[in-house]
Steps between C-alpha positions, in 0.01 A plus 500: 500500500636837412362849558506772255363857513290687245445865496157555637330827624744691703700198600553148383305177498694190591405184305609143581559276199357146528733211546689409192460835323803649344513879496654733241493846655511757232625852609648783305865571516606683811598848404712718744310746692585872459714600813344852508171506309462882552841564364437268202172694425681839521776358269227389251344844503847662440615244237198416296469286194473686181395817671632803698502483878167561674631843639558606135176354366290693763655843418262730327210261533164634611349183638573134560310182557645178630319174447512222755358153494186411696486289809543172309862568446756511784694791361730678759341840448631609841861489361468719200181729502644749744849547332337530166261770619769689695716505193217632295433780753868585523501542129225747500170311459238634738399252768127548412568414129647156598256207515532126559239292308401143595502288184197287582407393144164351552558400856331687794655810635731486800344725768553602873732262696561297189637802313728579795630149501561513133685840496669395839630853554284763696728772365392429144124502599543831697683686227367402153159388346456131490214388274353179350459435141128422396478318184138547460490882537459613150602865576822390669681395177654654177426330176816425301329316222581151390827290474607442139592133541192356660245789517493506882312809627743709708358713790721589787449660845494887451696551814796311375478577145473866559792531735815659390720234654365146496660208697368144530620291790458120564622154552662298222379132539363249267160572365302217359373706182713804464832321550631719782311737729622869567612763264255544222237291661463749782358731234292262295281334656613688809348837438310424182123533437293187521468472119881483473519245779216297367655477141817375662301240670310377198544152365712609212762601744452248756512199291817610315767246565760767539305673774671315780725551807855614430462549133511853342608385149175505279275539813204704377427648835860619538506635153171697542636649835813619338298664213275672771805632674637646182160649433506664851836657454784554740474258805749379753480200737652380838493118499565281806591129539445307819623185638288224673531698830368810324842672542624726222750338266493736190376846426508688159389835393486675169316512169202246548575251235870485550501496884230238503707275275805551719303361793361226289862399390608500864227262632415283203768238549442476874112464466480223237609174621575216251366148586594176318166344558134549543292403803163336574465696819597871517436688838531871491356827660365836409822654635342602840386853580391718336464275186292229673240753649231385245421200287514729204872560543562121589461396136834646418670240702301221315637607157861560570613142568311339206818435305603223749155336557447170314180487313230357732706582800395692829584858569444577867504869598488668851349845528359656805247717322466713816268754316298228343417449138540816304282752313131448419582479132759227571251312690247516219771379242577203731131415542476485112802275494344267752180487314621472141820312538850595360428453130174683476621778730800563274269501199295784642829715530664450147268726312535795742713810421471619856521237785248543783655650810729226689373220288845466353631349824236223462624447142862459634361222734415306197860437426578287807159334479582389136817332608420324834313522829516805718457480877492817742579506857367811668374623839312803356239360292179315607163382371408618165834682436663152500263369257559803265872442477423230244788285653535252772526650856695290742570536876805266543797568283682188597195281409463669173862443414463125596186466284687648194802278545278203535307585189805563298737239642765782498655577846681816378339821599593855390461756763516882421483684837487852338236431241487722196810676588684198370481365152609136453596411135511153358828473314465228259 
């Protein structure tokens, strides 16, 4: 018997493997922590990628807007917001002309204590405006027309688009559709209008075989995001990379496309883990708090390890779901999936040019369901919520692993403690 911990909620979940099981624990490469994160951030601001230092960029600007990710991303905002804002003020931008905008996409706003936790610096809240993006507010967006490549409607938050100095900040990690998070993704879908977001989430993007984690080459979502950035004009970005303990290991600042690529180049090799075989049993997590707050976000962890799951195998995922299921729209999509079944549900999506809000996450759930059996361990869902997941809900991880081993006759179990932040690759 051997115990292994999965990221779960704000802590870890210990699981005990059944007798005879052989564990292959898959973690990303250990990257050295930055000895002085604050100094590293200041160095990035002073020595940017393909841009002038922030102190020079801020000179003669009338206003500035800084984007931050919403509560679903563990970005260390407390480390960089204040030094960025203080640099802007020292360079001549009036304090009242500096704003921080939460890039919520179509997620709910972060308000009250949650907003304070997200910003994690009372000085910032006391000194500049901190607002949420509202994708459904028609008047809050500027219309840029359509992309030339795929005719995506481009409408972006007026506060950000109209600022004289525009900076996106975020976390660079694998993203199961856009390749990598951070950079251009914080703008679109982060502060885009719902029509832009729903176009991204339509089946013609979602079903594209190149719209997968860790891939930017030919990825239609990434290509559209780059085109949107170019339509917007001059934009900069601060990108962070964290280790499994959520400590800073890399920070880049500069022109948004170049600085994002620099962060991707840094983390790419460490995040993708080559494996010489596939497994009939894969045990993973939703990466713990804040990504496992809802079942909606949990689906990301179901998609990431599919390259090493044998057809017909069992994928077991642990996610606290401390805030429950997700949005009302997501619940409706899941209800249709359960009612119609995977094939008929997908058929209802393929003719749409605009996805219904949050149904795209249900569409992503079809990927693991096509390949094998999905089982969910959670302490945050009960009753009807469990049925609407559309997957098997379990209360005993050890027993579930034992059943999968018995059914397959394969005692080898792949275990991914950090869930979607680690991308196992089957190397043939």
